[in-house]
Biopython code that builds the backbone (N, CA, C, O; Angstrom):
import numpy as np
from Bio.PDB.StructureBuilder import StructureBuilder

atoms = [
    (1, "MET", "N", (-13.197, -4.417, 17.191)),
    (1, "MET", "CA", (-12.827, -3.952, 15.875)),
    (1, "MET", "C", (-11.437, -4.477, 15.527)),
    (1, "MET", "O", (-10.535, -4.450, 16.365)),
    (2, "LYS", "N", (-11.264, -4.947, 14.317)),
    (2, "LYS", "CA", (-9.968, -5.419, 13.852)),
    (2, "LYS", "C", (-9.078, -4.225, 13.532)),
    (2, "LYS", "O", (-9.528, -3.253, 12.926)),
    (3, "LYS", "N", (-7.847, -4.298, 13.929)),
    (3, "LYS", "CA", (-6.903, -3.222, 13.651)),
    (3, "LYS", "C", (-6.189, -3.508, 12.343)),
    (3, "LYS", "O", (-5.739, -4.628, 12.103)),
    (4, "GLN", "N", (-6.086, -2.497, 11.505)),
    (4, "GLN", "CA", (-5.351, -2.609, 10.254)),
    (4, "GLN", "C", (-3.883, -2.311, 10.535)),
    (4, "GLN", "O", (-3.568, -1.368, 11.260)),
    (5, "LYS", "N", (-2.995, -3.103, 9.971)),
    (5, "LYS", "CA", (-1.561, -2.866, 10.140)),
    (5, "LYS", "C", (-1.083, -1.705, 9.277)),
    (5, "LYS", "O", (-0.129, -1.015, 9.637)),
    (6, "LYS", "N", (-1.740, -1.486, 8.140)),
    (6, "LYS", "CA", (-1.395, -0.366, 7.276)),
    (6, "LYS", "C", (-2.683, 0.179, 6.661)),
    (6, "LYS", "O", (-3.679, -0.539, 6.570)),
    (7, "PRO", "N", (-2.667, 1.433, 6.244)),
    (7, "PRO", "CA", (-3.880, 2.011, 5.658)),
    (7, "PRO", "C", (-4.290, 1.258, 4.392)),
    (7, "PRO", "O", (-3.460, 0.672, 3.697)),
    (8, "LEU", "N", (-5.572, 1.291, 4.122)),
    (8, "LEU", "CA", (-6.067, 0.672, 2.893)),
    (8, "LEU", "C", (-5.628, 1.502, 1.699)),
    (8, "LEU", "O", (-5.765, 2.725, 1.699)),
    (9, "GLU", "N", (-5.108, 0.840, 0.696)),
    (9, "GLU", "CA", (-4.716, 1.515, -0.541)),
    (9, "GLU", "C", (-5.255, 0.709, -1.705)),
    (9, "GLU", "O", (-5.166, -0.518, -1.718)),
    (10, "PHE", "N", (-5.814, 1.402, -2.679)),
    (10, "PHE", "CA", (-6.404, 0.748, -3.836)),
    (10, "PHE", "C", (-5.770, 1.286, -5.104)),
    (10, "PHE", "O", (-5.493, 2.481, -5.208)),
    (11, "LYS", "N", (-5.542, 0.409, -6.065)),
    (11, "LYS", "CA", (-4.905, 0.818, -7.318)),
    (11, "LYS", "C", (-5.873, 1.519, -8.258)),
    (11, "LYS", "O", (-5.457, 2.252, -9.155)),
    (12, "SER", "N", (-7.171, 1.291, -8.049)),
    (12, "SER", "CA", (-8.161, 1.944, -8.898)),
    (12, "SER", "C", (-9.474, 2.052, -8.151)),
    (12, "SER", "O", (-9.685, 1.381, -7.141)),
    (13, "GLU", "N", (-10.345, 2.891, -8.649)),
    (13, "GLU", "CA", (-11.677, 3.040, -8.061)),
    (13, "GLU", "C", (-12.451, 1.721, -8.176)),
    (13, "GLU", "O", (-13.217, 1.359, -7.282)),
    (14, "LYS", "N", (-12.242, 1.017, -9.279)),
    (14, "LYS", "CA", (-12.914, -0.266, -9.476)),
    (14, "LYS", "C", (-12.496, -1.272, -8.400)),
    (14, "LYS", "O", (-13.338, -1.977, -7.843)),
    (15, "LYS", "N", (-11.185, -1.335, -8.111)),
    (15, "LYS", "CA", (-10.686, -2.246, -7.075)),
    (15, "LYS", "C", (-11.265, -1.876, -5.710)),
    (15, "LYS", "O", (-11.621, -2.755, -4.925)),
    (16, "GLU", "N", (-11.356, -0.587, -5.431)),
    (16, "GLU", "CA", (-11.923, -0.147, -4.161)),
    (16, "GLU", "C", (-13.395, -0.538, -4.068)),
    (16, "GLU", "O", (-13.853, -1.012, -3.028)),
    (17, "PHE", "N", (-14.134, -0.338, -5.161)),
    (17, "PHE", "CA", (-15.544, -0.704, -5.192)),
    (17, "PHE", "C", (-15.716, -2.195, -4.929)),
    (17, "PHE", "O", (-16.572, -2.601, -4.142)),
    (18, "GLU", "N", (-14.889, -3.015, -5.600)),
    (18, "GLU", "CA", (-14.976, -4.472, -5.418)),
    (18, "GLU", "C", (-14.663, -4.861, -3.973)),
    (18, "GLU", "O", (-15.306, -5.749, -3.412)),
    (19, "PHE", "N", (-13.673, -4.194, -3.373)),
    (19, "PHE", "CA", (-13.309, -4.491, -1.991)),
    (19, "PHE", "C", (-14.474, -4.194, -1.046)),
    (19, "PHE", "O", (-14.858, -5.048, -0.247)),
    (20, "TRP", "N", (-15.045, -2.966, -1.135)),
    (20, "TRP", "CA", (-16.100, -2.580, -0.213)),
    (20, "TRP", "C", (-17.413, -3.311, -0.471)),
    (20, "TRP", "O", (-18.264, -3.391, 0.415)),
    (21, "ALA", "N", (-17.580, -3.841, -1.674)),
    (21, "ALA", "CA", (-18.788, -4.632, -1.962)),
    (21, "ALA", "C", (-18.773, -5.936, -1.170)),
    (21, "ALA", "O", (-19.830, -6.497, -0.878)),
    (22, "LYS", "N", (-17.583, -6.421, -0.822)),
    (22, "LYS", "CA", (-17.451, -7.696, -0.103)),
    (22, "LYS", "C", (-17.088, -7.508, 1.369)),
    (22, "LYS", "O", (-17.430, -8.349, 2.200)),
    (23, "ALA", "N", (-16.406, -6.424, 1.696)),
    (23, "ALA", "CA", (-15.883, -6.218, 3.049)),
    (23, "ALA", "C", (-16.962, -5.706, 3.993)),
    (23, "ALA", "O", (-17.915, -5.049, 3.572)),
    (24, "ASP", "N", (-16.802, -6.008, 5.248)),
    (24, "ASP", "CA", (-17.654, -5.477, 6.304)),
    (24, "ASP", "C", (-16.967, -4.225, 6.842)),
    (24, "ASP", "O", (-15.893, -4.312, 7.437)),
    (25, "SER", "N", (-17.577, -3.071, 6.634)),
    (25, "SER", "CA", (-16.930, -1.816, 7.018)),
    (25, "SER", "C", (-16.687, -1.724, 8.512)),
    (25, "SER", "O", (-15.807, -0.978, 8.942)),
    (26, "THR", "N", (-17.446, -2.465, 9.320)),
    (26, "THR", "CA", (-17.228, -2.415, 10.763)),
    (26, "THR", "C", (-15.884, -3.027, 11.152)),
    (26, "THR", "O", (-15.405, -2.805, 12.264)),
    (27, "ASP", "N", (-15.272, -3.794, 10.249)),
    (27, "ASP", "CA", (-13.940, -4.326, 10.507)),
    (27, "ASP", "C", (-12.859, -3.264, 10.317)),
    (27, "ASP", "O", (-11.718, -3.458, 10.738)),
    (28, "TYR", "N", (-13.206, -2.157, 9.692)),
    (28, "TYR", "CA", (-12.218, -1.139, 9.351)),
    (28, "TYR", "C", (-12.531, 0.240, 9.934)),
    (28, "TYR", "O", (-11.650, 1.094, 10.026)),
    (29, "ILE", "N", (-13.781, 0.452, 10.326)),
    (29, "ILE", "CA", (-14.197, 1.774, 10.793)),
    (29, "ILE", "C", (-14.825, 1.643, 12.173)),
    (29, "ILE", "O", (-15.731, 0.834, 12.371)),
    (30, "ASP", "N", (-14.347, 2.433, 13.122)),
    (30, "ASP", "CA", (-14.947, 2.492, 14.446)),
    (30, "ASP", "C", (-15.993, 3.594, 14.403)),
    (30, "ASP", "O", (-15.650, 4.777, 14.413)),
    (31, "ARG", "N", (-17.246, 3.223, 14.355)),
    (31, "ARG", "CA", (-18.325, 4.208, 14.190)),
    (31, "ARG", "C", (-18.443, 5.154, 15.389)),
    (31, "ARG", "O", (-19.029, 6.229, 15.265)),
    (32, "ARG", "N", (-17.902, 4.773, 16.534)),
    (32, "ARG", "CA", (-17.963, 5.659, 17.709)),
    (32, "ARG", "C", (-17.056, 6.867, 17.537)),
    (32, "ARG", "O", (-17.328, 7.933, 18.089)),
    (33, "THR", "N", (-15.983, 6.708, 16.778)),
    (33, "THR", "CA", (-15.039, 7.816, 16.603)),
    (33, "THR", "C", (-15.049, 8.374, 15.178)),
    (33, "THR", "O", (-14.304, 9.302, 14.864)),
    (34, "ALA", "N", (-15.884, 7.812, 14.330)),
    (34, "ALA", "CA", (-15.945, 8.276, 12.938)),
    (34, "ALA", "C", (-16.551, 9.675, 12.873)),
    (34, "ALA", "O", (-17.421, 10.034, 13.666)),
    (35, "ARG", "N", (-16.070, 10.446, 11.914)),
    (35, "ARG", "CA", (-16.587, 11.793, 11.696)),
    (35, "ARG", "C", (-17.047, 11.920, 10.252)),
    (35, "ARG", "O", (-16.579, 11.197, 9.372)),
    (36, "LEU", "N", (-17.949, 12.828, 10.023)),
    (36, "LEU", "CA", (-18.437, 13.101, 8.678)),
    (36, "LEU", "C", (-17.306, 13.695, 7.856)),
    (36, "LEU", "O", (-16.659, 14.650, 8.285)),
    (37, "GLY", "N", (-17.065, 13.136, 6.678)),
    (37, "GLY", "CA", (-16.014, 13.635, 5.804)),
    (37, "GLY", "C", (-16.582, 14.491, 4.685)),
    (37, "GLY", "O", (-17.633, 14.175, 4.127)),
    (38, "LEU", "N", (-15.904, 15.549, 4.364)),
    (38, "LEU", "CA", (-16.282, 16.412, 3.249)),
    (38, "LEU", "C", (-15.180, 16.340, 2.200)),
    (38, "LEU", "O", (-13.996, 16.358, 2.536)),
    (39, "PHE", "N", (-15.564, 16.258, 0.948)),
    (39, "PHE", "CA", (-14.608, 16.138, -0.143)),
    (39, "PHE", "C", (-14.880, 17.224, -1.182)),
    (39, "PHE", "O", (-15.441, 16.939, -2.240)),
    (40, "PRO", "N", (-14.487, 18.471, -0.890)),
    (40, "PRO", "CA", (-14.829, 19.579, -1.789)),
    (40, "PRO", "C", (-14.154, 19.507, -3.154)),
    (40, "PRO", "O", (-14.669, 20.074, -4.118)),
    (41, "ASN", "N", (-13.022, 18.829, -3.260)),
    (41, "ASN", "CA", (-12.301, 18.775, -4.529)),
    (41, "ASN", "C", (-12.516, 17.462, -5.274)),
    (41, "ASN", "O", (-11.808, 17.166, -6.236)),
    (42, "LEU", "N", (-13.493, 16.677, -4.828)),
    (42, "LEU", "CA", (-13.761, 15.401, -5.462)),
    (42, "LEU", "C", (-14.332, 15.629, -6.858)),
    (42, "LEU", "O", (-15.288, 16.384, -7.036)),
    (43, "LYS", "N", (-13.740, 14.973, -7.833)),
    (43, "LYS", "CA", (-14.202, 15.117, -9.209)),
    (43, "LYS", "C", (-15.059, 13.911, -9.577)),
    (43, "LYS", "O", (-14.691, 12.774, -9.284)),
    (44, "PRO", "N", (-16.182, 14.152, -10.206)),
    (44, "PRO", "CA", (-17.028, 13.020, -10.586)),
    (44, "PRO", "C", (-16.323, 12.133, -11.609)),
    (44, "PRO", "O", (-15.537, 12.605, -12.431)),
    (45, "THR", "N", (-16.618, 10.864, -11.539)),
    (45, "THR", "CA", (-16.017, 9.937, -12.491)),
    (45, "THR", "C", (-16.918, 9.878, -13.725)),
    (45, "THR", "O", (-17.788, 9.016, -13.848)),
    (46, "SER", "N", (-16.688, 10.789, -14.599)),
    (46, "SER", "CA", (-17.435, 10.814, -15.850)),
    (46, "SER", "C", (-16.448, 11.037, -16.990)),
    (46, "SER", "O", (-15.301, 11.430, -16.778)),
    (47, "LYS", "N", (-16.917, 10.781, -18.184)),
    (47, "LYS", "CA", (-16.058, 10.917, -19.350)),
    (47, "LYS", "C", (-16.798, 11.720, -20.414)),
    (47, "LYS", "O", (-17.951, 11.431, -20.736)),
    (48, "ALA", "N", (-16.141, 12.704, -20.941)),
    (48, "ALA", "CA", (-16.722, 13.502, -22.013)),
    (48, "ALA", "C", (-16.644, 12.709, -23.313)),
    (48, "ALA", "O", (-15.618, 12.108, -23.631)),
    (49, "ILE", "N", (-17.735, 12.718, -24.050)),
    (49, "ILE", "CA", (-17.758, 12.030, -25.342)),
    (49, "ILE", "C", (-18.299, 12.973, -26.409)),
    (49, "ILE", "O", (-19.166, 13.800, -26.126)),
    (50, "PRO", "N", (-17.797, 12.854, -27.621)),
    (50, "PRO", "CA", (-18.399, 13.636, -28.702)),
    (50, "PRO", "C", (-19.705, 12.973, -29.127)),
    (50, "PRO", "O", (-19.763, 11.758, -29.314)),
    (51, "LEU", "N", (-20.719, 13.758, -29.275)),
    (51, "LEU", "CA", (-22.030, 13.227, -29.656)),
    (51, "LEU", "C", (-22.628, 14.155, -30.700)),
    (51, "LEU", "O", (-22.861, 15.336, -30.443)),
    (52, "ARG", "N", (-22.867, 13.615, -31.858)),
    (52, "ARG", "CA", (-23.441, 14.425, -32.934)),
    (52, "ARG", "C", (-24.959, 14.271, -32.919)),
    (52, "ARG", "O", (-25.491, 13.165, -33.010)),
    (53, "LEU", "N", (-25.636, 15.403, -32.803)),
    (53, "LEU", "CA", (-27.094, 15.432, -32.825)),
    (53, "LEU", "C", (-27.541, 16.418, -33.899)),
    (53, "LEU", "O", (-26.871, 17.423, -34.141)),
    (54, "PRO", "N", (-28.654, 16.138, -34.533)),
    (54, "PRO", "CA", (-29.191, 17.139, -35.451)),
    (54, "PRO", "C", (-29.472, 18.433, -34.685)),
    (54, "PRO", "O", (-29.904, 18.396, -33.533)),
    (55, "VAL", "N", (-29.228, 19.565, -35.326)),
    (55, "VAL", "CA", (-29.405, 20.863, -34.678)),
    (55, "VAL", "C", (-30.825, 21.011, -34.143)),
    (55, "VAL", "O", (-31.023, 21.531, -33.045)),
    (56, "SER", "N", (-31.808, 20.558, -34.906)),
    (56, "SER", "CA", (-33.198, 20.695, -34.464)),
    (56, "SER", "C", (-33.454, 19.891, -33.185)),
    (56, "SER", "O", (-34.195, 20.343, -32.312)),
    (57, "LEU", "N", (-32.850, 18.707, -33.066)),
    (57, "LEU", "CA", (-33.018, 17.886, -31.867)),
    (57, "LEU", "C", (-32.343, 18.558, -30.673)),
    (57, "LEU", "O", (-32.900, 18.580, -29.575)),
    (58, "LEU", "N", (-31.154, 19.101, -30.883)),
    (58, "LEU", "CA", (-30.452, 19.797, -29.813)),
    (58, "LEU", "C", (-31.236, 21.032, -29.363)),
    (58, "LEU", "O", (-31.313, 21.325, -28.170)),
    (59, "ASP", "N", (-31.806, 21.742, -30.313)),
    (59, "ASP", "CA", (-32.627, 22.912, -29.967)),
    (59, "ASP", "C", (-33.824, 22.502, -29.112)),
    (59, "ASP", "O", (-34.130, 23.150, -28.111)),
    (60, "ARG", "N", (-34.494, 21.433, -29.510)),
    (60, "ARG", "CA", (-35.648, 20.944, -28.734)),
    (60, "ARG", "C", (-35.228, 20.533, -27.330)),
    (60, "ARG", "O", (-35.931, 20.808, -26.357)),
    (61, "LEU", "N", (-34.079, 19.874, -27.230)),
    (61, "LEU", "CA", (-33.552, 19.448, -25.938)),
    (61, "LEU", "C", (-33.266, 20.660, -25.056)),
    (61, "LEU", "O", (-33.603, 20.660, -23.872)),
    (62, "MET", "N", (-32.658, 21.674, -25.617)),
    (62, "MET", "CA", (-32.304, 22.866, -24.846)),
    (62, "MET", "C", (-33.555, 23.624, -24.388)),
    (62, "MET", "O", (-33.598, 24.136, -23.269)),
    (63, "ILE", "N", (-34.551, 23.693, -25.236)),
    (63, "ILE", "CA", (-35.796, 24.363, -24.869)),
    (63, "ILE", "C", (-36.488, 23.612, -23.730)),
    (63, "ILE", "O", (-36.938, 24.222, -22.761)),
    (64, "LYS", "N", (-36.569, 22.289, -23.852)),
    (64, "LYS", "CA", (-37.203, 21.466, -22.826)),
    (64, "LYS", "C", (-36.448, 21.588, -21.501)),
    (64, "LYS", "O", (-37.064, 21.701, -20.441)),
    (65, "ALA", "N", (-35.117, 21.565, -21.562)),
    (65, "ALA", "CA", (-34.299, 21.686, -20.348)),
    (65, "ALA", "C", (-34.537, 23.044, -19.683)),
    (65, "ALA", "O", (-34.647, 23.133, -18.460)),
    (66, "HIS", "N", (-34.615, 24.096, -20.497)),
    (66, "HIS", "CA", (-34.863, 25.430, -19.956)),
    (66, "HIS", "C", (-36.209, 25.475, -19.239)),
    (66, "HIS", "O", (-36.316, 26.048, -18.155)),
    (67, "LYS", "N", (-37.238, 24.872, -19.840)),
    (67, "LYS", "CA", (-38.566, 24.837, -19.220)),
    (67, "LYS", "C", (-38.551, 24.054, -17.908)),
    (67, "LYS", "O", (-39.296, 24.370, -16.981)),
    (68, "CYS", "N", (-37.700, 23.032, -17.838)),
    (68, "CYS", "CA", (-37.584, 22.220, -16.614)),
    (68, "CYS", "C", (-36.655, 22.864, -15.592)),
    (68, "CYS", "O", (-36.623, 22.452, -14.432)),
    (69, "GLY", "N", (-35.906, 23.867, -16.015)),
    (69, "GLY", "CA", (-34.999, 24.561, -15.104)),
    (69, "GLY", "C", (-33.729, 23.798, -14.789)),
    (69, "GLY", "O", (-33.157, 23.952, -13.710)),
    (70, "ILE", "N", (-33.280, 22.961, -15.744)),
    (70, "ILE", "CA", (-32.038, 22.205, -15.540)),
    (70, "ILE", "C", (-31.142, 22.370, -16.761)),
    (70, "ILE", "O", (-31.639, 22.679, -17.844)),
    (71, "PRO", "N", (-29.846, 22.175, -16.615)),
    (71, "PRO", "CA", (-28.945, 22.241, -17.772)),
    (71, "PRO", "C", (-29.306, 21.161, -18.799)),
    (71, "PRO", "O", (-29.744, 20.072, -18.427)),
    (72, "TYR", "N", (-29.127, 21.457, -20.062)),
    (72, "TYR", "CA", (-29.531, 20.509, -21.097)),
    (72, "TYR", "C", (-28.734, 19.202, -21.042)),
    (72, "TYR", "O", (-29.258, 18.141, -21.384)),
    (73, "GLN", "N", (-27.469, 19.275, -20.613)),
    (73, "GLN", "CA", (-26.685, 18.036, -20.518)),
    (73, "GLN", "C", (-27.218, 17.135, -19.409)),
    (73, "GLN", "O", (-27.178, 15.911, -19.529)),
    (74, "SER", "N", (-27.717, 17.735, -18.330)),
    (74, "SER", "CA", (-28.317, 16.939, -17.258)),
    (74, "SER", "C", (-29.593, 16.269, -17.749)),
    (74, "SER", "O", (-29.848, 15.105, -17.442)),
    (75, "LEU", "N", (-30.385, 17.002, -18.507)),
    (75, "LEU", "CA", (-31.608, 16.415, -19.069)),
    (75, "LEU", "C", (-31.258, 15.284, -20.026)),
    (75, "LEU", "O", (-31.914, 14.242, -20.023)),
    (76, "LEU", "N", (-30.248, 15.480, -20.828)),
    (76, "LEU", "CA", (-29.828, 14.438, -21.763)),
    (76, "LEU", "C", (-29.411, 13.173, -21.009)),
    (76, "LEU", "O", (-29.759, 12.064, -21.414)),
    (77, "LYS", "N", (-28.665, 13.339, -19.911)),
    (77, "LYS", "CA", (-28.261, 12.180, -19.100)),
    (77, "LYS", "C", (-29.481, 11.454, -18.536)),
    (77, "LYS", "O", (-29.543, 10.225, -18.554)),
    (78, "LEU", "N", (-30.448, 12.220, -18.037)),
    (78, "LEU", "CA", (-31.663, 11.600, -17.510)),
    (78, "LEU", "C", (-32.401, 10.807, -18.584)),
    (78, "LEU", "O", (-32.885, 9.704, -18.333)),
    (79, "LEU", "N", (-32.480, 11.377, -19.775)),
    (79, "LEU", "CA", (-33.168, 10.696, -20.868)),
    (79, "LEU", "C", (-32.435, 9.417, -21.287)),
    (79, "LEU", "O", (-33.071, 8.412, -21.605)),
    (80, "VAL", "N", (-31.122, 9.453, -21.286)),
    (80, "VAL", "CA", (-30.331, 8.252, -21.616)),
    (80, "VAL", "C", (-30.555, 7.181, -20.565)),
    (80, "VAL", "O", (-30.735, 6.012, -20.907)),
    (81, "ILE", "N", (-30.548, 7.556, -19.286)),
    (81, "ILE", "CA", (-30.782, 6.595, -18.216)),
    (81, "ILE", "C", (-32.163, 5.959, -18.354)),
    (81, "ILE", "O", (-32.301, 4.739, -18.258)),
    (82, "ARG", "N", (-33.176, 6.781, -18.577)),
    (82, "ARG", "CA", (-34.537, 6.246, -18.745)),
    (82, "ARG", "C", (-34.623, 5.315, -19.954)),
    (82, "ARG", "O", (-35.268, 4.268, -19.899)),
    (83, "GLY", "N", (-33.972, 5.704, -21.032)),
    (83, "GLY", "CA", (-33.979, 4.880, -22.236)),
    (83, "GLY", "C", (-33.318, 3.520, -22.004)),
    (83, "GLY", "O", (-33.810, 2.490, -22.464)),
    (84, "LEU", "N", (-32.202, 3.535, -21.290)),
    (84, "LEU", "CA", (-31.509, 2.274, -20.986)),
    (84, "LEU", "C", (-32.345, 1.368, -20.088)),
    (84, "LEU", "O", (-32.352, 0.149, -20.258)),
    (85, "ARG", "N", (-33.048, 1.969, -19.134)),
    (85, "ARG", "CA", (-33.901, 1.186, -18.238)),
    (85, "ARG", "C", (-35.055, 0.530, -18.974)),
    (85, "ARG", "O", (-35.513, -0.548, -18.596)),
    (86, "SER", "N", (-35.520, 1.188, -20.026)),
    (86, "SER", "CA", (-36.681, 0.646, -20.740)),
    (86, "SER", "C", (-36.311, -0.412, -21.783)),
    (86, "SER", "O", (-37.191, -1.035, -22.376)),
    (87, "LEU", "N", (-35.021, -0.614, -22.003)),
    (87, "LEU", "CA", (-34.596, -1.633, -22.985)),
    (87, "LEU", "C", (-34.779, -3.034, -22.454)),
    (87, "LEU", "O", (-34.473, -4.003, -23.149)),
]
sb = StructureBuilder()
sb.init_structure("model")
sb.init_model(0)
sb.init_chain("A")
sb.init_seg("    ")
for serial, (resi, resn, name, xyz) in enumerate(atoms, 1):
    if name == "N":
        sb.init_residue(resn, " ", resi, " ")
    sb.init_atom(name, np.array(xyz, "f"), 0.0, 1.0, " ", f" {name:<3s}", serial, name[0])
structure = sb.get_structure()
């Protein structure tokens, strides 16, 4: 295993993603001594946006989400993902 002279530091999440997309993690992590990490205070990288929907559409979305047993915003995200995939 290669030894790092200093800890890895990244200026942004994007830079870290680009680094690990190319790097071999075995050069930086000794799997024999690695432990499972928990990150209870990790915040998801999402951004709130204002979105105007007709009241009737929002009502239908909320009813459908309730029937599925999930929050309506989660259902909306799933529908957006499916819509983008079908384009």
